[in-house]
N, C-alpha and C positions, 0 to 999 in steps of 0.2 A: 615060250620058256628059254632060258638062255643056254645055249650051247657052249661047249668047252671050247676054249681058243688057248693058242699058243702064238701071241701074235710079236712080231720082232721087224724093227726098225732097219731099214738097209740105209748106207749113208751116201751111198754112190752105187754104180756098176761096179766097183772092186768087192761089195760087199758080197757074203757067201750064199743069199739067197736071192740075189737081185733078178736074175733072170729064169727062176723059177715061175713053170709056166708061161715064160714070154717066148714066140714061136719067133726063127728067124724070118725075116722079111724077103720074098724075092727081089732079085735086082732088076731094077727100073733100068730101062735100055739107054737113057740120058745119063746116066750114072755111073761112074768108074769102078769105086773100090770100095770095100766094105768100111764103114766107118770106124774110126781107131778109138772111139771112147765106148761105142756098146755094140762092137765088135757085131754089126747087121742085125739088130733087134730094134734098133729105133725108139726103145725105149726100156724102164727097168722098174723094179717094184722099190717104192720107197717105203712102204711098209704092206706086210704081208703075214695071213695069219694061217700059221702051218698046219692048222687042223681042218679048215673050211676051206684054205686057200683063195679067200675073199685079200681082195689089193687095193692098194692105191698105187699108181703109176706115174713114173714121173718121164716125160718126154724128152729123147735126148737134144741138146740145144746145140751140137754140131751140127748133126745131118737133118734137124728138124722131124724126125720120125722115119723119114726114110730109111735108115740103118744102110745108106750108102751116100756116098760122098763124089762129087765131081773133082778131079784132079789136076785136070786142067784148067786151060784160061776162059774156058767157054762158057758164056753166062747160060744158066739154066733157070724155067719157069718153073716155080712151085704154087699151087692152090694154097690159098689162105684165106681166113676170115678175121675180119677188123671191124672196128665197130665205128658207125658215123655219127657224125657231130651230134644229133639225137638220139644215140643211144640202139640203136638197132644194130644187129649182126649184118655183116654184108660178104659174098665172098669177091675177091681180089686176086689177082694173079703178083706173083712177087719174083723178082729176078736176083739170083745171087752170084 
């Protein structure tokens, strides 16, 4: 049975419902400042149903989902997943 819905699209982190049910992330010891794009959330709603709160989220490209950024010149390492040449996912470490 279908449920009632009121789905809205968020065009970015400045949209009114972009951060509904998206928690602030704690500071990682290696990062210095709250991300200026996502304000410490690391992601925002690209689409949200205001009745059921089901959502599709977008990861912040500035902080890569951490919610915090490095302001100095120190390189930091972040875990990531990349695809191998034969199409399998593999953990890797990137330096920013």
